[in-house]
Biopython code that builds the backbone (N, CA, C, O; Angstrom):
import numpy as np
from Bio.PDB.StructureBuilder import StructureBuilder

atoms = [
    (1, "MET", "N", (11.345, -36.411, 34.054)),
    (1, "MET", "CA", (11.277, -36.768, 35.133)),
    (1, "MET", "C", (10.491, -35.855, 35.820)),
    (1, "MET", "O", (9.957, -36.263, 36.851)),
    (2, "ARG", "N", (10.322, -34.829, 35.511)),
    (2, "ARG", "CA", (9.386, -33.587, 36.020)),
    (2, "ARG", "C", (7.801, -33.693, 34.888)),
    (2, "ARG", "O", (6.591, -33.484, 34.978)),
    (3, "ARG", "N", (8.513, -34.016, 34.172)),
    (3, "ARG", "CA", (6.583, -34.491, 33.266)),
    (3, "ARG", "C", (5.763, -35.487, 34.568)),
    (3, "ARG", "O", (4.548, -35.365, 34.721)),
    (4, "VAL", "N", (6.519, -36.379, 35.381)),
    (4, "VAL", "CA", (5.992, -37.408, 36.025)),
    (4, "VAL", "C", (5.924, -37.078, 38.148)),
    (4, "VAL", "O", (5.414, -37.663, 39.104)),
    (5, "GLY", "N", (6.792, -35.792, 37.939)),
    (5, "GLY", "CA", (6.411, -35.214, 39.025)),
    (5, "GLY", "C", (7.055, -36.259, 39.846)),
    (5, "GLY", "O", (6.359, -36.801, 40.704)),
    (6, "ALA", "N", (8.390, -36.646, 39.694)),
    (6, "ALA", "CA", (8.740, -37.319, 40.492)),
    (6, "ALA", "C", (9.961, -36.500, 41.744)),
    (6, "ALA", "O", (11.136, -36.195, 41.538)),
    (7, "ARG", "N", (9.115, -36.321, 43.055)),
    (7, "ARG", "CA", (9.955, -35.263, 43.660)),
    (7, "ARG", "C", (10.536, -36.132, 44.856)),
    (7, "ARG", "O", (11.211, -35.366, 45.542)),
    (8, "THR", "N", (10.552, -37.256, 45.326)),
    (8, "THR", "CA", (10.795, -38.091, 46.102)),
    (8, "THR", "C", (11.866, -39.315, 45.569)),
    (8, "THR", "O", (11.527, -40.026, 44.623)),
    (9, "PRO", "N", (13.258, -39.517, 46.287)),
    (9, "PRO", "CA", (13.437, -40.759, 45.436)),
    (9, "PRO", "C", (12.762, -42.142, 45.574)),
    (9, "PRO", "O", (13.199, -43.257, 45.289)),
    (10, "GLU", "N", (11.901, -41.866, 45.949)),
    (10, "GLU", "CA", (10.863, -42.936, 45.769)),
    (10, "GLU", "C", (10.475, -43.592, 44.791)),
    (10, "GLU", "O", (10.372, -44.728, 44.329)),
    (11, "ARG", "N", (10.180, -41.898, 44.505)),
    (11, "ARG", "CA", (9.040, -42.032, 43.181)),
    (11, "ARG", "C", (10.130, -41.348, 42.113)),
    (11, "ARG", "O", (9.455, -41.268, 41.086)),
    (12, "LEU", "N", (11.079, -40.963, 41.892)),
    (12, "LEU", "CA", (11.714, -41.087, 41.168)),
    (12, "LEU", "C", (12.342, -42.312, 41.131)),
    (12, "LEU", "O", (12.982, -42.440, 40.087)),
    (13, "GLN", "N", (12.404, -43.240, 41.850)),
    (13, "GLN", "CA", (13.401, -44.589, 41.287)),
    (13, "GLN", "C", (11.602, -45.509, 40.674)),
    (13, "GLN", "O", (11.722, -46.548, 40.025)),
    (14, "GLU", "N", (10.747, -45.193, 40.856)),
    (14, "GLU", "CA", (9.742, -45.747, 40.155)),
    (14, "GLU", "C", (9.261, -45.904, 38.877)),
    (14, "GLU", "O", (8.854, -46.810, 38.149)),
    (15, "ALA", "N", (9.607, -43.650, 38.823)),
    (15, "ALA", "CA", (9.663, -43.482, 37.497)),
    (15, "ALA", "C", (10.669, -43.785, 36.212)),
    (15, "ALA", "O", (10.544, -43.420, 35.043)),
    (16, "ILE", "N", (11.728, -44.596, 36.848)),
    (16, "ILE", "CA", (12.852, -44.346, 36.252)),
    (16, "ILE", "C", (12.697, -45.787, 35.687)),
    (16, "ILE", "O", (13.021, -46.261, 34.598)),
    (17, "GLY", "N", (12.026, -46.395, 36.910)),
    (17, "GLY", "CA", (11.915, -48.248, 36.402)),
    (17, "GLY", "C", (10.708, -48.273, 34.961)),
    (17, "GLY", "O", (10.832, -48.833, 33.872)),
    (18, "GLU", "N", (9.889, -47.670, 35.348)),
    (18, "GLU", "CA", (9.016, -47.271, 34.380)),
    (18, "GLU", "C", (9.382, -46.686, 33.133)),
    (18, "GLU", "O", (8.830, -47.336, 32.245)),
    (19, "ALA", "N", (10.044, -45.780, 32.673)),
    (19, "ALA", "CA", (10.667, -45.682, 31.758)),
    (19, "ALA", "C", (11.747, -46.532, 30.788)),
    (19, "ALA", "O", (11.865, -46.309, 29.583)),
    (20, "LEU", "N", (12.641, -47.714, 31.649)),
    (20, "LEU", "CA", (13.152, -48.511, 31.171)),
    (20, "LEU", "C", (12.061, -49.516, 30.974)),
    (20, "LEU", "O", (12.433, -50.565, 30.449)),
    (21, "LEU", "N", (10.727, -49.415, 31.300)),
    (21, "LEU", "CA", (10.094, -50.827, 30.910)),
    (21, "LEU", "C", (10.122, -50.709, 29.149)),
    (21, "LEU", "O", (10.247, -51.636, 28.349)),
    (22, "THR", "N", (9.912, -48.814, 28.785)),
    (22, "THR", "CA", (9.584, -48.649, 27.679)),
    (22, "THR", "C", (10.565, -48.882, 26.740)),
    (22, "THR", "O", (10.219, -48.339, 25.691)),
    (23, "ILE", "N", (11.698, -49.474, 26.621)),
    (23, "ILE", "CA", (13.118, -49.402, 25.955)),
    (23, "ILE", "C", (13.066, -51.327, 25.750)),
    (23, "ILE", "O", (13.155, -52.317, 26.477)),
    (24, "THR", "N", (12.860, -51.000, 24.238)),
    (24, "THR", "CA", (12.570, -52.123, 23.036)),
    (24, "THR", "C", (14.040, -52.840, 23.183)),
    (24, "THR", "O", (14.817, -52.110, 23.798)),
    (25, "ALA", "N", (14.403, -53.635, 22.921)),
    (25, "ALA", "CA", (15.815, -54.291, 22.000)),
    (25, "ALA", "C", (15.813, -53.734, 20.899)),
    (25, "ALA", "O", (16.982, -53.784, 20.518)),
    (26, "GLN", "N", (15.164, -53.193, 20.097)),
    (26, "GLN", "CA", (16.188, -52.285, 18.861)),
    (26, "GLN", "C", (16.061, -51.311, 19.704)),
    (26, "GLN", "O", (15.271, -50.672, 19.009)),
    (27, "ASP", "N", (16.143, -50.892, 20.305)),
    (27, "ASP", "CA", (16.205, -49.615, 21.104)),
    (27, "ASP", "C", (17.633, -49.754, 21.859)),
    (27, "ASP", "O", (18.330, -48.845, 21.407)),
    (28, "ALA", "N", (18.171, -50.295, 22.554)),
    (28, "ALA", "CA", (19.210, -51.090, 23.341)),
    (28, "ALA", "C", (20.128, -51.474, 22.427)),
    (28, "ALA", "O", (21.326, -51.534, 22.701)),
    (29, "PHE", "N", (19.615, -51.779, 21.210)),
    (29, "PHE", "CA", (21.104, -52.182, 20.273)),
    (29, "PHE", "C", (21.236, -51.067, 19.398)),
    (29, "PHE", "O", (22.368, -50.645, 19.166)),
    (30, "GLY", "N", (20.118, -50.463, 18.815)),
    (30, "GLY", "CA", (20.599, -49.184, 18.720)),
    (30, "GLY", "C", (21.532, -47.662, 18.859)),
    (30, "GLY", "O", (22.044, -46.848, 18.091)),
    (31, "TRP", "N", (21.352, -47.907, 20.638)),
    (31, "TRP", "CA", (22.252, -47.621, 21.017)),
    (31, "TRP", "C", (23.464, -47.697, 21.621)),
    (31, "TRP", "O", (24.128, -46.729, 21.992)),
    (32, "PHE", "N", (23.739, -48.771, 21.716)),
    (32, "PHE", "CA", (25.060, -49.863, 21.775)),
    (32, "PHE", "C", (26.168, -49.105, 20.255)),
    (32, "PHE", "O", (27.330, -48.704, 20.318)),
    (33, "ILE", "N", (25.187, -49.154, 18.977)),
    (33, "ILE", "CA", (25.973, -49.143, 17.856)),
    (33, "ILE", "C", (26.194, -47.610, 17.749)),
    (33, "ILE", "O", (27.249, -47.240, 17.233)),
    (34, "HIS", "N", (25.213, -46.585, 18.229)),
    (34, "HIS", "CA", (25.382, -45.166, 18.130)),
    (34, "HIS", "C", (26.970, -45.285, 19.149)),
    (34, "HIS", "O", (27.945, -44.630, 18.782)),
    (35, "CYS", "N", (27.034, -46.016, 20.180)),
    (35, "CYS", "CA", (28.252, -45.774, 21.217)),
    (35, "CYS", "C", (29.602, -46.305, 20.101)),
    (35, "CYS", "O", (30.690, -45.731, 20.169)),
    (36, "GLY", "N", (29.458, -46.997, 19.496)),
    (36, "GLY", "CA", (30.518, -47.770, 18.539)),
    (36, "GLY", "C", (31.059, -49.128, 19.093)),
    (36, "GLY", "O", (32.172, -49.638, 19.218)),
    (37, "TYR", "N", (29.616, -49.525, 19.400)),
    (37, "TYR", "CA", (29.681, -51.075, 19.747)),
    (37, "TYR", "C", (29.186, -51.161, 18.942)),
    (37, "TYR", "O", (28.263, -50.510, 18.452)),
    (38, "ARG", "N", (30.106, -52.609, 18.431)),
    (38, "ARG", "CA", (29.409, -53.435, 17.182)),
    (38, "ARG", "C", (28.871, -55.210, 17.451)),
    (38, "ARG", "O", (29.746, -55.878, 18.003)),
    (39, "SER", "N", (28.060, -55.686, 17.245)),
    (39, "SER", "CA", (27.481, -56.842, 17.603)),
    (39, "SER", "C", (28.205, -57.556, 17.530)),
    (39, "SER", "O", (29.142, -57.347, 16.759)),
    (40, "PRO", "N", (28.141, -58.926, 18.389)),
    (40, "PRO", "CA", (29.719, -59.716, 17.940)),
    (40, "PRO", "C", (29.602, -60.812, 16.538)),
    (40, "PRO", "O", (30.605, -61.477, 16.280)),
    (41, "SER", "N", (28.614, -60.937, 15.839)),
    (41, "SER", "CA", (28.649, -61.315, 14.355)),
    (41, "SER", "C", (29.738, -60.453, 13.418)),
    (41, "SER", "O", (30.682, -60.785, 12.702)),
    (42, "SER", "N", (29.187, -59.307, 13.752)),
    (42, "SER", "CA", (30.107, -58.277, 12.857)),
    (42, "SER", "C", (31.713, -57.759, 13.890)),
    (42, "SER", "O", (32.647, -57.225, 13.291)),
    (43, "SER", "N", (31.737, -57.838, 14.346)),
    (43, "SER", "CA", (32.989, -57.701, 15.089)),
    (43, "SER", "C", (33.746, -59.509, 14.968)),
    (43, "SER", "O", (34.943, -59.691, 15.190)),
    (44, "ALA", "N", (33.027, -60.376, 14.683)),
    (44, "ALA", "CA", (33.983, -61.548, 14.148)),
    (44, "ALA", "C", (34.252, -61.909, 12.989)),
    (44, "ALA", "O", (34.994, -62.812, 12.602)),
    (45, "SER", "N", (33.477, -61.004, 12.286)),
    (45, "SER", "CA", (33.655, -61.058, 10.864)),
    (45, "SER", "C", (35.232, -59.999, 10.078)),
    (45, "SER", "O", (36.053, -60.055, 9.163)),
    (46, "ASN", "N", (34.711, -58.926, 11.522)),
    (46, "ASN", "CA", (35.805, -57.889, 10.770)),
    (46, "ASN", "C", (37.103, -58.681, 11.193)),
    (46, "ASN", "O", (37.891, -59.098, 10.344)),
    (47, "GLU", "N", (37.255, -58.834, 12.307)),
    (47, "GLU", "CA", (38.172, -59.978, 12.526)),
    (47, "GLU", "C", (38.888, -60.652, 11.954)),
    (47, "GLU", "O", (40.082, -60.569, 12.244)),
    (48, "GLU", "N", (38.380, -61.763, 10.721)),
    (48, "GLU", "CA", (38.426, -62.211, 9.941)),
    (48, "GLU", "C", (39.079, -61.927, 9.059)),
    (48, "GLU", "O", (40.105, -62.474, 8.654)),
    (49, "GLY", "N", (38.649, -61.217, 8.755)),
    (49, "GLY", "CA", (38.530, -60.409, 7.122)),
    (49, "GLY", "C", (40.448, -59.391, 7.186)),
    (49, "GLY", "O", (41.242, -59.266, 6.254)),
    (50, "GLU", "N", (40.613, -58.749, 8.988)),
    (50, "GLU", "CA", (41.467, -58.219, 9.184)),
    (50, "GLU", "C", (43.019, -59.359, 9.081)),
    (50, "GLU", "O", (44.074, -58.810, 8.763)),
    (51, "ARG", "N", (43.023, -60.521, 9.298)),
    (51, "ARG", "CA", (44.082, -61.160, 9.219)),
    (51, "ARG", "C", (44.639, -61.595, 7.990)),
    (51, "ARG", "O", (45.695, -62.227, 7.981)),
]
sb = StructureBuilder()
sb.init_structure("model")
sb.init_model(0)
sb.init_chain("A")
sb.init_seg("    ")
for serial, (resi, resn, name, xyz) in enumerate(atoms, 1):
    if name == "N":
        sb.init_residue(resn, " ", resi, " ")
    sb.init_atom(name, np.array(xyz, "f"), 0.0, 1.0, " ", f" {name:<3s}", serial, name[0])
structure = sb.get_structure()
C-alpha cells in the first residue's frame, strides 16, 4: 500500500480493490489449500475412505 501512496481512507479502499482484482481463482484455491482447507471433491473422497 505504501507503493501506491494510499494515504487517505478513500485511496486505501481504492488500492485494496485494485489489489483484489489481481487475485486469480488459482491464487485463491492455493491459499485455501495452504490454510488446510480441502476442496469439496477431496473432502468427500476422504470421508468415504474413512468409513
